[in-house]
C-alpha positions in Angstrom: 55.4 94.6 21.8 59.1 94.3 21.7 61.3 97.3 21.0 60.1 100.0 18.7 57.8 99.2 15.8 58.3 101.5 12.8 55.7 102.2 10.1 56.2 104.0 6.8 53.3 105.5 4.9 53.5 106.1 1.1 50.9 108.3 -0.5 50.4 111.4 -2.6 49.7 114.9 -1.4 46.0 115.2 -0.6 45.4 111.5 0.2 45.9 111.9 4.0 49.1 109.9 4.7 50.2 112.5 7.2 46.8 112.7 8.8 46.5 108.9 9.0 49.9 108.6 10.7 49.0 111.3 13.3 45.5 109.8 14.0 47.0 106.4 14.4 49.7 107.7 16.7 47.1 109.6 18.8 44.9 106.5 19.1 47.9 104.4 20.2 49.0 107.1 22.7 45.5 107.1 24.2 45.9 103.3 24.6 49.0 103.8 26.6 51.7 103.4 24.0 54.7 105.7 23.4 54.5 107.0 19.9 56.0 109.3 17.3 54.0 110.4 14.2 55.6 112.6 11.6 55.7 113.4 7.9 58.8 113.9 5.8 58.6 117.4 4.4 59.9 118.4 1.1 58.3 120.0 -2.0 55.0 118.4 -1.3 52.1 119.5 -3.5 48.8 117.9 -4.4 49.5 114.6 -6.1 53.3 114.5 -5.4 54.6 111.4 -3.6 54.8 111.9 0.2 56.0 110.0 3.2 54.8 109.8 6.8 56.0 107.7 9.7 55.0 106.1 13.0 57.1 104.7 15.8 55.3 102.7 18.5 56.7 101.2 21.7 55.7 100.2 25.2 58.7 102.2 26.5 59.7 105.8 25.8 61.2 106.3 22.4 64.5 108.1 22.4 65.1 107.8 18.7 64.6 111.0 16.7 65.6 110.4 13.1 64.2 109.2 9.7 62.7 105.7 9.7 65.1 103.5 7.8 63.9 100.0 8.5 60.1 99.9 8.8 58.5 96.6 9.8 55.2 97.8 8.2 54.7 99.7 5.0 51.3 101.3 4.1 50.8 102.3 0.5 47.8 104.6 -0.1 48.3 105.0 -3.8 48.9 101.9 -5.9 50.5 104.0 -8.7 53.5 104.5 -6.5 54.3 100.7 -6.8 57.2 100.5 -9.3 57.8 104.3 -9.2 58.9 104.7 -5.6 61.1 102.2 -3.6 58.3 101.0 -1.3 60.3 97.9 -0.2 63.5 99.8 0.8 64.8 98.9 4.2 61.9 96.5 5.0 63.0 93.3 6.7 62.2 89.9 5.2 59.3 89.4 7.6 57.9 92.9 6.8 54.2 93.6 6.4 52.8 95.5 3.4 49.3 97.0 3.4 48.4 98.2 0.0 45.4 100.1 -1.5 44.7 98.1 -4.6 42.1 95.9 -6.2 44.8 93.3 -7.0 45.2 90.1 -5.0 48.0 89.9 -2.5 49.8 87.2 -4.6 49.8 89.6 -7.6 51.4 92.4 -5.5 54.0 89.9 -4.1 55.0 89.1 -7.7 55.0 92.7 -8.8 57.2 93.8 -5.9 59.3 90.6 -5.9 58.7 90.1 -2.2 59.8 86.6 -1.0 58.8 86.7 2.7 56.6 88.7 5.0 52.9 89.4 4.7 51.0 91.2 2.0 47.5 92.7 2.7 45.4 94.4 0.0 42.2 96.3 0.1 40.4 98.5 -2.4 40.5 101.6 -0.2 39.8 103.9 -3.1 36.5 102.2 -3.8 35.6 102.0 -0.1 36.4 105.8 0.3 34.2 106.6 -2.8 31.4 104.5 -1.5 31.4 105.7 2.2 32.9 109.2 2.1 32.1 110.2 -1.5 35.7 111.2 -2.2 38.9 109.4 -3.1 40.7 110.0 0.2 41.9 106.5 1.1 43.5 107.2 4.5 40.7 106.1 6.8 40.0 102.9 5.1 43.8 102.2 5.0 43.8 102.7 8.8 41.2 100.0 9.1 43.2 97.6 6.9 46.3 98.4 8.9 44.6 97.6 12.2 43.5 94.2 10.8 47.0 93.5 9.4 49.0 94.5 12.4 46.7 94.1 15.4 47.9 97.3 16.9 44.6 98.1 18.7 41.2 96.5 19.0 38.9 97.9 16.3 36.3 99.1 18.7 38.9 101.1 20.7 40.3 102.7 17.6 36.8 103.6 16.3 35.9 105.1 19.6 39.1 107.3 19.5 38.6 108.3 15.9 34.9 109.1 16.4 35.8 111.4 19.3 38.3 113.3 17.1 36.0 113.5 14.1 33.2 114.8 16.3 35.4 117.7 17.4 36.4 118.6 13.8 33.1 117.8 12.0 30.4 118.4 14.7 28.1 120.0 12.1 28.7 117.3 9.5 27.7 113.9 10.9 27.8 112.4 7.4 31.5 112.9 7.3 31.9 111.3 10.7 29.8 108.2 9.8 31.3 107.9 6.4 34.8 107.7 7.8 33.8 105.2 10.5 32.1 103.0 7.9 35.2 103.2 5.7 37.4 102.0 8.6 35.0 99.2 9.5 34.5 98.1 5.9 38.3 98.0 5.1 38.9 96.1 8.3 36.5 93.4 7.1 37.5 93.4 3.4 41.3 93.4 3.6 42.8 90.3 1.9 46.1 88.7 3.0 48.8 86.3 1.9 
C-alpha cells in the first residue's frame, strides 16, 4: 500500500456508516495497518445524510483533518445519489461501492463517471434476508472488501465475529446474520 488510502462513507443516520468505518478500521489495525476511522458530526438524526471516513496506511498517519480526496467512496443509501455530491474530490481512478440493485454501468451513467471502478450490490435486500432489518452496513463492508482487497475475507470475518460475539453473546442469530451478510455481499457484488 502506497501512502495513505482514504475512504468516504455516505449513508443516512441509522444505517451504520459510522459503525462500518470503525469496524473496518479496527480490523485493519488488527492486521497491522495504521488507521483512522471517524464520522463527520453535525445535526445527524435518524434518516439524515451522514458521512464517515477511514484512512489506512502501512506507516503512521500524521494527517488529522477532513478527507478531501477519497480514493474509495462507499454509498450505503442509493437515494443519496443525485442529492449529495458523492463524487466530490474523487480522482479519475476512484472506486465507488454502491448499495443498489442497478448495474454498475447504469450507476456510471447516472453519476457521469468516466474512469475508475464501479461496484454495486443490493445490500438492502441482503440485510433484510440475513439480518431481518434494513441496516446495510455489514453487507457493504463485504462488498468493499471484494472491491478494494483491503484484507482477506476470512481474516475480516474472524475479526468481526470476535467483536460481534462480545456485543451480542446472547444473540447468536445477530452474529450469524451479519457474518452471512458480509459473505453474501462479497460474493454478489458486481463490477465494471
